[in-house]
N, C-alpha and C positions, 0 to 999 in steps of 0.2 A: 793810602789805602785804599780809596777808590779805584785811582789808577789800578789796581794791586785785583782788584775785586774785577775791573772791567774788562784784565788780562783774562783774568780765570774765566768768566765768560765764557769772551771769543773761545779758546782754548777748548772749552765748554763743546761749545755749538761746533766747533770744528771734529770734536773726536763721533760727535753723535749725529749728525748729519750725515755720514760718510757708511757705507755698504760694508761691513767686514764680508771678507774675502770666507768665511766659513758661510757663509750665507748665500755663495755665489756657485759652491760644488757641489756634484751632484752625486748622491751614493759614497758618501765619507765611512768607513767604520768608528765612529764613534764611541763605542764601546773599547775598541781597541781587543776583539773579540776575533779570534782566524776565522775568517770566511771562505766557509767550504766549497770546494771547485764543485760540485754538483747542489743547485738548491732545488726545492721540492719544491712545483709549483702551485699554487693555492689559487686555480682558474676553474670555478666552475663552469659547465655548458652553456651556453645559451639557451633560452628558449622564446620560442618566436611567440612574437605578440600581434597583433591588429597592427594594421599598414603595414606591416615589413611586403618586402618583394622579394619573391622563388623565383630562381631559374631549375628546370626540371626538365632533364635531357633524359630520354628515353631508348633503349637501341634493343636490339633484337638481329636472329642472324636473317631472315627477313625485313629489310629497312621498312620496303609497301607496308606493313602490317601494323609498326607507329608511326606511320606520318601523322596520323593525325591527331593524336597524344602530345609532337611537338608542339611547339609557340614559335619555334624558329628553323629553320635547317640548320646542321652544323656547322655550314659555310657561313652564313650570318652571325651567329651565334662566337665564331672565334672573333669577328669585328665588334662586337657590341661593342656600348659605351652604356652609362648610365642611364641617358636618355630613353636611348631605343632599353634599356630592362626594362624600365618603368612601364612601357605600352606594351611588353609584351611576354613581360615576365607575370606569375601569378600572385597578384596581390592578394592579404589575410583580410577579410575584412572583418566589422565590428563580431563578428558572433563566433569568428577565429576561422572561418571556412576559406579556402581555394575553389575555386569551380573548374572542372578539368573537361575535356573533349572527353564523350562516352562517361568517364566516371561522374558525371556530376562535383555537387559538393562535396568536399574532403575534409574533414576539422581537422586542423596540427595545431589548435591553440595552446601555447606552455610545451609544446613538443622540441624536444633537440631537431636539428637538420638531419641527424640518422634516424631518430625516432621516424621522423617524417616520409623518411627514403623508405624504409621496411613497410611505412605502415601502404603507402602507394604502390609499392611493388607488391605485397601481398594481398592487394585487392584485385591488381590486373591478374596476377595468373591464379586466381579464385573465381573470378568471374568472365575474362576474356582471352586469355592464354595458357598452355600449359607447358611443365619444365622445361620440352622439348626446345622451347621457343629461345630458350639461353637470353635471357629479359635481362637487359642490365638498367637498372634505374641510377640517376646520378640528381641529387636536389642541394642546393644551393644560395647561398642568402645574395642577395643583387648586390654585394659590394660591402664593406663595412665603415658604416657612415657613425662618425661622431664629430662634436661641435667642440670648440676652443676657444675660450673667452677671456677677455679681459689683459694683464699684463703681462700679450705676445706680440712679437713681431707685426705679426699676422693674423690678423683673429680672423674666426668664419668654421663654417660645415666642409667635413674633408671626407672622399669618400677612397679607401684602399683595397684594391681585387685582391687581398692576401687575407689568409683564414683565422689567423692571431696578429693582435695589434699592442705595445704596450705603451703606456701615458708617455714614456720618455722619447720613444718613436713620434708620437703627436704632438709634443712638446715641438720637437725637430719640425715636424712638418710645417710647424705653422711659424718660423723663426726666430724657433727659442723664445726663454723667458724674458722681458727683460727686464734690467739691473736695481730695478725699483718692484719686480715683483717679488708675491710671497713664496720663497722655493717649501719653508717648511711646513705649509696649511695651505695645501692644494684641495681644492674642492672634485669633488666626482658626481655626480648625481645619475644615478642609474635608476631608469624603468621596468621594475618588475610590474607583472599581470592584475600582484594585486596593489600594488601604488609604487610612488618613487620613494626612493633611498638615497641620505645625502653618505657620501664616506669621507675623512680627510686621508691624506699623506702626506710623508717628508720627503719632499724628495734629495734632502740634503746628505739623508740617512741612509746608508746600505740599507737597513732594514726592511725598505720601501719597500724591496724584491720581495717579503712575505706577504705583500699588503694585501688582500682581498681585489684591491681596484689596481695593482701594480699592470694586469695585464684589464686590457680596456676591451666593454659586450658591444655590441651595436647599439647605437643610439645613445651614448653616454654625454653626460656637455660636462666639459670642462671647464673651472673657474681656478684665475691666478687674478690673487685682491694686490693692492699695491702694498707696499712697506709705508712705512710712518715717513721715510725720508723724501716719498712723494709729496707726502700733504703737506711737509712743512716749509718744500721747496727750495732749501737750503744747498742744493747738490747733492746730485751718486757719488763725489768721489772728492778727494782732499783739495784738488784742483778747484773744483769748481766749488765748493764750500768757502775755499780759503778765497774765491776770488766775490763771492756772495759777501764775505767780513770786510773786506779791503770796500766794498762799494759803501757796505754800512758805515762804516768809520768814517769814509768820505762825507756821506749824506750827514754824520753827525758834524763831522767840523767845517763842513759849508755852514750847515745850520747854527753854531756855536756862533761861529765869527758873524754871522751876518745880522746876530743879536745882539752880540758886545759893541759892532757898531753903529 
């Protein structure tokens, strides 16, 4: 009877310590509903916050007219990296302002990038240029920055030079989630002008693409917590778990023989 219970315990330990395949596969159709070919994206535009850095480029028919407004030349802008942009870009201060040559302070806190572009362009046309100058203003964030931490192979802060980044891209750029990472409850901490908000997303479910945090926003913090299997330390796979059980059995047998003698 005792031997049977012991074997059942070992079998239960072997089964519960393994990470099931369904916990590792991304975007499964768990509801068995037809997945539409085109999904409506629930991605609200990002609104600028303090400490964001903007890259602003102004062009006109006569390039000499706008030289003073541009922090860098076009050639330098093409060779920019994040370090250069930090020093030459326009940083949003604690009051939500950027300081531009001639224009002075321009408040862009809570604006989208497109709204900020329109505001700068309208001020330039109203105060310094005529429509005949063919003014062309470009405003971009100086890189898409986010942080991934927890159960990933390469945690840390990343900067991507693209306008949209989804959470699967962010995870892939961090070396993917480890076997002992919880893909069903990934936390995304997002900063808003009024404070921080935490979202939860199940990356094993295809419905994750409808989540408001599937597409990231700049400065998002992603945290992947560990599964219970890592805490137990019994192994991530059946072979590892079996090795652990054999080790426990060997230790128990050795101890029993020592006490018996």
